[in-house]
C-alpha positions as CSV (number, residue, x, y, z in Angstrom):
1,X,13.3,13.9,-17.0
2,X,10.4,13.3,-19.2
3,X,11.4,9.8,-20.0
4,X,12.0,9.1,-16.2
5,X,8.8,10.7,-15.0
6,X,6.5,9.6,-17.8
7,X,5.3,13.1,-18.3
8,X,4.7,14.4,-21.8
9,X,5.8,17.9,-22.8
10,X,2.2,19.0,-22.8
11,X,1.5,17.6,-19.4
12,X,4.6,19.3,-18.0
13,X,3.5,22.6,-19.5
14,X,0.0,22.2,-18.1
15,X,1.5,21.5,-14.7
16,X,3.7,24.6,-14.4
17,X,1.2,26.4,-12.3
18,X,1.1,23.6,-9.8
19,X,3.6,24.0,-6.9
20,X,4.0,20.2,-6.6
21,X,5.0,19.9,-10.3
22,X,7.4,22.8,-10.0
23,X,8.9,21.4,-6.9
24,X,9.4,18.0,-8.6
25,X,11.1,19.6,-11.5
26,X,13.5,21.5,-9.3
27,X,14.0,18.4,-7.2
28,X,15.0,16.6,-10.3
29,X,17.5,19.3,-11.2
30,X,18.9,19.4,-7.7
31,X,19.6,15.7,-7.8
32,X,22.3,16.1,-10.4
33,X,24.5,19.1,-9.9
34,X,25.5,19.6,-13.6
35,X,21.8,19.9,-14.5
36,X,21.2,22.3,-11.7
37,X,24.1,24.5,-12.7
38,X,23.0,24.4,-16.4
39,X,19.4,25.3,-15.5
40,X,20.5,28.1,-13.2
41,X,22.8,29.5,-15.9
42,X,20.0,29.4,-18.5
43,X,17.7,31.2,-16.1
44,X,20.3,33.7,-15.0
45,X,20.1,32.8,-11.3
46,X,22.4,31.1,-8.7
47,X,21.9,27.4,-8.2
48,X,21.2,28.0,-4.5
49,X,18.2,30.2,-5.6
50,X,16.7,27.2,-7.3
51,X,17.3,25.0,-4.3
52,X,15.7,27.6,-2.0
53,X,12.7,27.8,-4.3
54,X,12.3,24.1,-4.0
55,X,12.3,24.4,-0.2
56,X,9.6,27.1,-0.4
57,X,7.5,25.1,-2.7
58,X,7.5,22.1,-0.4
59,X,6.5,23.9,2.8
């Protein structure tokens, strides 16, 4: 994701309080189901919960 977005790890960390950045990260994960499932597993949530969060952030 960093290579595709041009973000640095520091810029990503700094943007984690920004709903637009969070939505973009989740959108990236939702675009490729294996990444979405891996992220959901790592966070201990269902993939649908991440997708729902994306929807809430973009309202």
